[in-house]
C-alpha positions, 0 to 999 in steps of 0.5 A: 662310295670310294670317292665319298670315303676319300673326300671324308678322309681329306676333310678330316686330314685338313681339320687335323692339320689346322687343329691346335692341340694346345688350345683349351677348346680341344677337349677330351670329347673332341679327341674321342669323336675324332678317334671314332670317326677314324675307326669308322673310316677304317672299318668301312674301307676294310669292309669294302676291300674284303668281299666274299670269296669266289665260289670254287669252279665246277668245271675243274676236277681233282683226281684221286686213286684208291689203293684198296679197290684200284678205283680212280675218281674225280671230285670237283673243287666244290665237292673237295671243299665240302669234304675238306670242311667236313674233315672227311679225310685222314693225314697221310704219312708225308707232310701235306699228304691226305687220304680221302674216302673212296666212293666205290669201297668206302675206305679212306685210302684214296690219294691224289692222282692224275689218273689210274696207275699204268700196268708198269707202275703196279707190276714190279720189274722182273728180276733179271738173271745174273749174267 
């Protein structure tokens, strides 16, 4: 298909180079026809280059952690895109931070995480007595 389009473009460019626009034979209809052919070629090239997007992988997961119920869960990329398309999330305090609905408690408080927080992340450091 690409070879056909390239051959057509070559023929049109050759015809264009040999065309004398000052000639009375060249009228408005010829110019409109030429513009239509160029438009069709551009449309075909655009359609050939813009294929369907690849489906999101189902074997890669995004981790989330709910601060309300301390539940860690993972969503596949396909599930994440479904939630994104349905706009089943809220904007967080920071730019780009989003909160999703926790499947365990149903509250929209789950944020992206690499895993459940460790004990040291959830328990504050003990206050040291002054020396």
